N, C-alpha and C positions, 0 to 999 in steps of 0.2 A: 465405501467404494473409492479405490486407489487411482491416481492416475500418473502419468509419466514427466516428467519437466522437459527441459528444452536439449539436456546432455542425454544423447542414448546410451550412455553408460550409469544413469543417475539409478538412483532407488528410488522406488514410487514413493510419491510423499502422502499422507495422510488424507484422507478427505476432508477431515476434518479442521484441515491445516489454520484456515481465516478464523475460526473460531476458538482457538488454542491462543493468537496473536490477541486476540479479542481478550479473552481471560488475563492473560499478559498483561494489556492496558489496565483493566479491572486491577489487577493487585497492587498495581501503583499509586503512587497518590493522585487525587483528579489533576490534570493539567488544563491550565488558564490562560489560552482556551482550551473550553473542552473536547477530550479525541475525538476523533470521527474518522470512519470507518467506510469510503467510497469504491462501490466495485464499479468499474466502466469493460469497455472492450477498446484494447488499444492491439495494433498489429495481428490483429487475429485469435488472441487469446483473451480471458479474464484475466483480468488485474484489480490492485486492490490498491488505491493509495490511502494512507495513514496519514492525518494530521500532525506535527511537531509537534513536542512538550515548551515549546518556547520561540522567543523574537530569536532573528536570525538563525533560526536550524529548519534544516532540510526537512521537507512534506516526501517521506517517499512511496515510490512505488515497488509494490511486490507483486509476482507472479503468485501463481495460484498454491503454489508450495515454501510460500510465504520466503525466498529468496530473494533478497532485493535488486529491482532493474536500475535503478536511478535514481536522479530527485530531480521531478519536472519545475518542482516552486521550493522556495524555499532559500535561506542564507542570507548571507550579509549585500547579497545585491538583490534579492527576491525573485532570480531568474532560475534557481537548483543549480544542477550540477554539470547542464550543457550536453548531458547525453542521451537527454531525449528532449528537445528542445522543441520538435512537435506534436508531446503528449497531447496541448490543452487543444490542438488543429485537428488531432486526429481523432483524439479515443473517443468515443460514443459509448451510450446506454449505459449513462451516470445514473445509478442507484446506491443510496445509503441504505450501507449497512447495517451500521452500529454509532450510536453518538453515546457520550457518558452523560447520563443524566443524574449524577450523585448532587 
């Protein structure tokens, strides 16, 4: 099943976009700390937070099409890129989707 992303002119994205992203992570060397993918509800949509692969890197938030929305945490300050500063206050329904247990 495919769905439309935010842009009305966007092509539908695959329903397995998050699984494809996880396969990309599996194809890379194991991160330290281990990679994690969490699902949340944020501003009425399902989103995915993926942990960074090293210190001082952003933890990126993606929509269902795996398009980057923002970085709510990480970076040199630890506070992300500032584009979704309310994420941890407003996001609900946190669910672990995948953790790299290699």
